[in-house]
C-alpha positions, 0 to 999 in steps of 0.5 A, a space after each residue: 566424650 559424653 554418654 549417649 543417654 539411652 530412651 526410657 523404656 515404653 511403658 503400656 497399660 493393656 486396659 488402657 490400649 484395649 479401651 482406647 483401640 476399641 470404639 466399642 469398649 470406650 463406649 460400654 466400660 468408660 462411661 458406666 465407670 465414670 457415671 457409676 463414681 459420681 453416683 457413689 460420691 452423690 449418695 454419700 454427700 446427700 446421706 452426710 448432709 440429710 437429717 434423719 427423720 424426727 420420728 427417729 430421734 427423740 426429743 427432749 420434750 417428748 413423753 415417755 411411752 407408757 401403757 395404758 391405765 388399768 381400772 380395777 374395783 379397788 381403784 374405783 372405789 377409792 373415790 366414789 362420786 357424790 352429789 345429784 344425778 340428773 337431778 336425783 340421788 345417785 344409785 348405788 355403786 355395784 363396786 360399794 355392796 354396803 350402800 343403801 340407796 333410794 333410786 330404783 336403779 339400786 339393787 339394794 333399795 329404800 323406799 323415800 320417806 314421806 314427811 308428816 305435817 311438811 312446812 317447807 324444804 329449808 325446815 326440813 333440811 334443818 330438821 335432817 341435820 338435828 337427826 344427824 347430829 343427834 343419832 351419829 357420831 362425828 358428823 360433818 356438814 359437807 354441803 347445803 344447797 338449793 337445786 332445781 329438784 329440791 334442796 340437797 344436804 351432804 354429811 359424813 359421819 363415823 362408820 363401821 370401816 371409816 367414814 360414810 357419806 349420807 345425802 338427802 333430797 328435800 322435794 316437797 315432803 317426799 325425801 330421797 336419800 343414799 347411804 355408803 361408805 366412802 372407802 371400800 374395804 378388801 381383804 386379800 386374796 379375795 376380790 369382792 368388797 366387804 358390804 355393811 348393808 345392815 349397818 347402813 340400813 340401820 343408820 337410816 332407821 335411825 334418822 327417820 325414827 328421830 325425825 318422826 318421818 314415814 318410811 315406807 317398806 315391803 314388809 308394810 305393803 303386806 
């Protein structure tokens, strides 16, 4: 005689019975649970496939961040501009105390020269070159140029602290000029540049005396 199999015990889930027996619970608890799971899965999927903002990932070609460059009187003094400005000889830079210029905006001002027995701009420029070679050391003519405001001459010579630059503009019988050091010297820890204005004034006087041109001065006006 075969044994009679006993029926398996009936398992019940209280949470399931509670949800299915109560229609109110089915409407309020079950759906939010399903929707919250779906939303969480969707959020994870979006996070995995959505690229990060470009600003958050540094590009290989992007330039490194750098602080704004600061300009100091020393850095400015190492590269002083030359040549005419608005058709005129430039004034002396405030960071170059040894400069002498016939531009009236200069703190160290000198009157323009007057050519005696004037012939032409070209002849005056040639006389200037000859006077430079006779009175200065290691003269190097940098530029001779015709401009709408006259003929311009730029030259470099040996100075007290290195090389000095001399500029002249001949316009008729009037000669404007500027003489200054190409580099300004500082002595640590002082921040004021060393000037050689007396040296520049002496150089200008040597040149004009060699030329025999008239150089007005404040003393001559007394």
